[in-house]
C-alpha positions as CSV (number, residue, x, y, z in Angstrom):
1,M,0.1,0.1,0.1
2,H,1.2,3.5,-0.8
3,D,2.3,5.3,2.3
4,A,0.0,8.0,1.4
5,L,-3.0,5.7,1.8
6,R,-2.0,4.1,4.9
7,P,-4.1,4.9,7.9
8,Q,-2.3,7.7,10.0
9,P,-2.2,7.6,13.7
10,T,-4.3,10.1,15.3
11,K,-2.6,13.1,16.9
12,A,-3.5,13.6,20.5
13,F,-5.0,17.0,21.0
14,D,-6.0,18.6,24.3
15,P,-9.7,18.8,24.1
16,R,-9.9,22.1,25.7
17,V,-7.6,23.6,23.4
18,L,-9.2,22.2,20.5
19,R,-12.7,23.3,21.6
20,R,-11.0,26.9,22.0
21,A,-10.0,26.7,18.3
22,L,-13.1,25.4,17.0
23,G,-15.0,28.3,18.8
24,N,-13.6,30.6,16.0
25,F,-16.3,29.2,13.8
26,A,-19.5,31.4,14.5
27,T,-22.8,29.4,14.6
28,G,-26.4,29.8,15.3
29,V,-28.0,28.5,18.5
30,T,-30.8,25.9,18.2
31,I,-33.0,23.9,20.6
32,V,-33.8,20.3,19.2
33,T,-36.7,18.7,20.4
34,A,-38.7,15.3,20.2
35,N,-41.5,13.5,22.0
36,D,-41.7,9.7,21.7
37,G,-45.2,9.4,23.4
38,D,-43.7,8.8,26.8
39,A,-41.2,11.6,27.3
40,M,-40.5,15.1,25.8
41,V,-36.8,16.3,25.5
42,G,-35.2,19.3,24.2
43,V,-31.3,20.1,24.1
44,T,-29.4,23.2,23.0
45,A,-27.2,22.6,20.1
46,N,-25.0,24.7,17.6
47,S,-24.2,21.7,15.5
48,F,-27.1,22.2,13.2
49,S,-26.1,22.2,9.3
50,S,-28.1,22.1,6.1
51,V,-27.1,18.8,4.2
52,S,-29.3,18.8,1.0
53,L,-32.1,20.7,-0.7
54,D,-33.3,17.8,-2.9
55,P,-34.4,15.9,-0.8
56,P,-34.3,18.5,2.1
57,L,-32.0,17.2,4.6
58,V,-30.5,18.8,7.7
59,L,-28.3,17.4,10.5
60,W,-27.3,18.0,14.2
61,S,-25.3,16.0,16.5
62,I,-25.7,14.8,20.2
63,D,-23.3,13.5,22.7
64,K,-23.7,9.8,23.3
65,R,-23.7,10.3,26.9
66,S,-26.7,12.5,26.7
67,S,-29.8,11.1,28.7
68,S,-32.0,12.6,26.0
69,F,-30.7,10.4,23.1
70,P,-33.0,7.5,23.9
71,V,-36.0,9.4,23.2
72,F,-34.5,11.0,19.9
73,Q,-33.5,7.4,18.9
74,R,-37.3,6.2,19.4
75,A,-39.1,9.4,18.2
76,S,-40.3,9.5,14.6
77,H,-39.7,13.2,14.2
78,F,-37.4,16.1,15.7
79,A,-37.8,19.8,15.5
80,I,-34.9,22.3,15.2
81,N,-35.9,25.4,16.7
82,I,-33.5,28.2,15.7
83,L,-33.3,30.5,18.7
84,S,-33.9,34.5,18.2
85,M,-31.4,37.0,19.7
86,G,-33.6,37.4,22.8
87,Q,-33.7,33.7,23.9
88,I,-30.5,33.4,25.8
89,E,-32.4,32.3,29.0
90,L,-33.9,29.7,26.9
91,S,-30.7,28.6,25.5
92,N,-29.2,28.2,29.0
93,R,-32.2,26.3,30.4
94,F,-32.1,23.5,27.6
95,A,-28.4,23.3,27.8
96,R,-28.4,21.8,31.4
97,P,-29.8,18.5,32.6
98,S,-33.3,19.2,34.2
99,D,-36.8,17.4,34.5
100,S,-38.4,20.9,34.2
101,R,-36.9,22.3,31.1
102,Y,-40.5,23.0,29.8
103,S,-41.8,24.6,32.8
104,G,-43.5,28.0,32.0
105,V,-42.1,27.7,28.2
106,E,-44.6,28.4,25.4
107,W,-44.7,25.4,22.9
108,R,-47.1,23.5,20.4
109,S,-46.9,20.1,19.0
110,G,-45.7,19.6,15.5
111,H,-45.2,16.3,13.3
112,G,-44.8,13.2,15.1
113,G,-45.1,15.0,18.5
114,C,-42.1,17.3,17.9
115,V,-42.1,20.3,19.9
116,L,-42.2,23.9,18.5
117,L,-41.2,26.6,20.7
118,E,-42.7,30.1,20.2
119,D,-40.9,33.2,19.0
120,T,-37.9,31.5,17.4
121,S,-36.2,32.8,14.3
122,A,-37.2,29.8,12.3
123,S,-38.1,26.2,13.0
124,F,-37.7,22.9,11.1
125,Q,-40.0,20.0,11.5
126,C,-38.0,16.8,10.5
127,R,-38.8,13.0,9.9
128,K,-35.9,11.1,11.2
129,H,-33.9,9.9,8.1
130,Q,-30.4,8.4,9.6
131,I,-28.5,8.1,12.6
132,I,-24.8,8.0,12.1
133,D,-21.9,7.1,14.5
134,G,-19.7,10.1,14.9
135,G,-17.0,9.6,17.6
136,D,-18.3,10.7,20.8
137,H,-21.6,11.9,19.4
138,W,-24.5,10.6,17.1
139,I,-25.1,12.5,14.0
140,M,-28.8,12.8,13.5
141,I,-30.0,13.5,9.8
142,G,-33.5,14.6,9.3
143,Q,-35.7,15.1,6.2
144,V,-37.5,18.4,6.5
145,V,-41.4,17.9,6.2
146,D,-42.4,21.5,7.3
147,F,-40.9,24.7,8.3
148,E,-41.5,28.3,9.5
149,D,-39.3,31.3,8.7
150,N,-40.1,34.2,11.3
151,G,-37.4,36.5,10.1
152,S,-36.3,37.5,13.7
153,P,-32.5,38.2,14.3
154,P,-30.8,34.9,15.4
155,L,-28.8,34.3,18.4
156,V,-25.3,33.7,17.7
157,Y,-22.6,31.7,19.4
158,H,-18.8,32.6,18.8
159,Q,-15.7,32.0,21.0
160,G,-17.7,30.6,24.0
161,A,-20.1,33.5,24.2
162,Y,-23.3,34.7,22.8
163,S,-23.3,37.5,20.1
164,M,-25.6,39.2,17.7
165,V,-25.8,39.6,13.9
166,L,-24.6,43.0,12.6
167,S,-24.0,43.8,8.9
168,H,-20.4,44.1,7.9
169,P,-19.2,47.6,7.2
170,Q,-17.3,46.5,4.0
171,R,-20.7,45.1,2.6
172,E,-22.4,48.5,3.3
173,R,-19.6,50.4,1.6
174,E,-19.7,47.9,-1.6
175,N,-23.6,48.0,-1.7
176,P,-24.7,51.0,-0.4
177,P,-28.5,51.0,0.2
178,V,-30.8,52.7,-2.1
179,V,-32.9,55.0,0.0
180,D,-34.6,58.3,-0.1
181,K,-32.3,61.1,1.7
182,S,-34.9,61.8,4.1
183,V,-35.1,58.4,5.1
184,R,-31.3,58.2,5.5
185,G,-31.4,61.4,7.5
186,R,-33.9,59.8,9.9
187,L,-32.0,56.5,10.2
188,A,-28.7,58.5,10.9
189,D,-30.5,59.9,14.0
190,H,-32.1,56.6,15.2
191,T,-31.0,55.4,18.6
192,Y,-31.0,51.6,17.8
193,F,-28.9,52.5,14.5
194,L,-26.4,54.5,16.4
195,L,-25.9,52.1,19.3
196,T,-25.4,49.0,16.8
197,Q,-22.8,51.0,14.6
198,A,-21.1,52.2,18.0
199,V,-20.7,48.6,19.3
200,R,-19.4,47.4,15.9
201,S,-16.9,50.2,15.6
202,Y,-15.7,49.7,19.2
203,Q,-15.5,45.8,18.8
204,Q,-13.5,46.2,15.3
205,S,-10.7,48.0,17.1
206,Y,-10.8,46.5,20.7
207,Q,-11.2,42.8,20.1
208,P,-8.0,42.1,18.0
209,E,-5.9,44.1,20.3
210,Q,-7.4,41.8,23.3
211,V,-6.5,38.6,21.2
212,K,-3.0,40.0,20.6
213,I,-2.2,39.7,24.2
214,G,-3.5,36.2,24.3
215,W,-7.2,36.5,25.4
216,R,-10.3,35.4,23.8
217,P,-13.5,37.7,24.5
218,S,-15.0,34.5,26.8
219,E,-11.7,34.2,28.8
220,A,-11.3,37.8,29.3
221,R,-14.9,38.1,30.5
222,V,-14.8,35.6,32.8
223,L,-11.4,37.0,34.6
224,M,-12.7,40.3,34.7
225,L,-15.9,39.3,36.4
226,L,-13.9,37.1,39.1
227,D,-12.0,40.2,39.6
228,D,-14.9,41.3,41.9
229,G,-14.0,38.3,44.2
230,L,-15.0,34.9,44.9
231,C,-17.9,33.4,42.8
232,R,-20.0,30.6,44.1
233,D,-22.9,30.8,41.5
234,V,-21.9,29.8,38.0
235,A,-25.3,30.5,36.5
236,A,-24.9,34.0,37.9
237,L,-21.5,34.2,36.3
238,A,-22.9,33.1,33.0
239,H,-25.6,35.6,33.0
240,D,-23.3,38.6,33.6
241,A,-20.8,37.2,31.2
242,D,-23.6,36.7,28.4
243,M,-22.3,33.1,28.1
244,P,-23.9,29.6,28.3
245,V,-23.4,28.0,31.7
246,H,-21.5,25.1,30.0
247,A,-19.3,27.6,28.1
248,V,-18.5,29.2,31.3
249,E,-17.7,25.8,33.1
250,Q,-15.4,24.9,30.2
251,T,-13.7,28.3,30.4
252,L,-13.1,28.0,34.1
253,I,-11.6,24.4,33.6
254,L,-9.2,25.9,31.1
255,L,-8.2,28.8,33.4
256,V,-7.7,26.6,36.5
257,S,-5.5,24.4,34.1
258,R,-3.5,27.4,33.4
259,G,-3.2,28.5,37.0
260,L,-5.1,31.6,36.7
261,V,-8.1,30.5,38.6
262,R,-8.6,28.0,41.7
263,Q,-11.5,26.5,43.3
264,A,-12.0,27.8,46.9
265,D,-14.7,27.8,49.6
266,G,-17.3,26.1,47.1
267,G,-16.6,28.7,44.2
268,Y,-13.9,30.0,42.0
269,E,-11.5,33.0,42.5
270,L,-8.4,34.4,40.8
271,T,-4.9,33.0,41.8
272,R,-2.1,35.6,42.3
273,E,-1.1,35.0,38.8
274,G,-4.7,35.4,37.6
275,C,-4.9,38.8,39.4
276,A,-1.7,39.9,37.3
277,R,-3.3,38.8,34.1
278,V,-6.5,40.5,34.8
279,C,-4.7,43.8,35.4
280,D,-3.1,43.3,31.9
281,I,-6.7,43.0,30.4
282,W,-8.1,46.0,32.4
283,A,-5.1,48.1,31.3
284,L,-5.8,47.3,27.7
285,A,-9.4,47.9,28.1
286,Q,-9.0,51.5,29.9
287,H,-6.2,52.4,27.4
288,H,-8.7,51.8,24.5
289,E,-11.8,53.4,26.3
290,A,-9.5,56.5,26.7
291,Q,-8.5,56.5,23.0
292,I,-12.0,56.1,21.8
293,L,-13.4,58.7,24.2
294,S,-10.5,61.2,23.9
295,Q,-12.7,63.6,21.9
296,F,-15.1,64.0,24.7
297,D,-14.8,65.9,28.0
298,E,-15.6,64.3,31.5
299,A,-19.2,65.6,31.8
300,E,-20.0,64.2,28.5
301,I,-18.4,60.8,29.1
302,A,-20.4,60.7,32.4
303,A,-23.7,61.6,30.7
304,F,-23.1,59.2,28.0
305,K,-22.4,56.3,30.5
306,R,-25.7,57.3,32.5
307,V,-27.7,57.0,29.3
308,L,-26.2,53.7,28.5
309,K,-27.1,52.3,32.0
310,G,-30.5,53.8,31.7
311,I,-31.2,52.0,28.4
312,M,-29.9,48.8,30.0
313,A,-32.2,49.2,33.1
314,A,-35.3,49.8,30.7
315,G,-34.5,46.7,28.7
316,Q,-34.6,44.5,31.9
317,T,-37.8,45.6,33.0
318,T,-39.7,45.2,29.5
């Protein structure tokens, strides 16, 4: 046999490092549901992908250790619910084992008893087509028998944290929208438009600098939050970091292995080395903030931050 055709030994990878690298691929977030007549299950997954349009096939994968798999195996159908931007809490709920996942959740039944969640970006009802062995996961392929496209902005997952979709500035330069000047004028003074453009501009200059000093956004967020002291509630940490609980747990494991975080008193806290590294992160953040806001005086900056905090508070009460 030619050497090129011989089976090559598998290189051993640190799964935490591999997962970190895979996190560079941004995905949507879904909750996949099924009902076998005896039990109703749902799991958060970002492995969803289109396979074929003719016939219409899609796939996703589930951990072989998942207690939900037997129901997916027995059920004739499953549903892919693509989450909208405002469904972070729902994503977190279905990402963890629980007997009360559906408590208080609005849903309706679809083909073969599959479960359709309300207010999603889109949903696909699928007849189970094939189950393929995929290492430590089962690859579930389904044939789409019905779907809904609600058009709401989707929830995005990137580098261990939740994100949202913003138009790329290069696309706007290459394809300027053809609109009436009066409409353009109103848009240019619209709060939502200004906020999203400001966030995009800020991230575009800040996050690459953060990566240059060795930190992914998810790692930096967790370290900066732990700078406030011992954290015993991982769920609260995930909420503040705007990350799934399982992603925070994985990030904590990575940071512990690097000697930056330690377990203490039933929670997590920074080590001396972690305190030193978080000072570097804060120094970069403050330097960048000073550069961005250098054209404004202290009173303007204080007023701007009060407005942002007010908008955040208003969003939490609606």
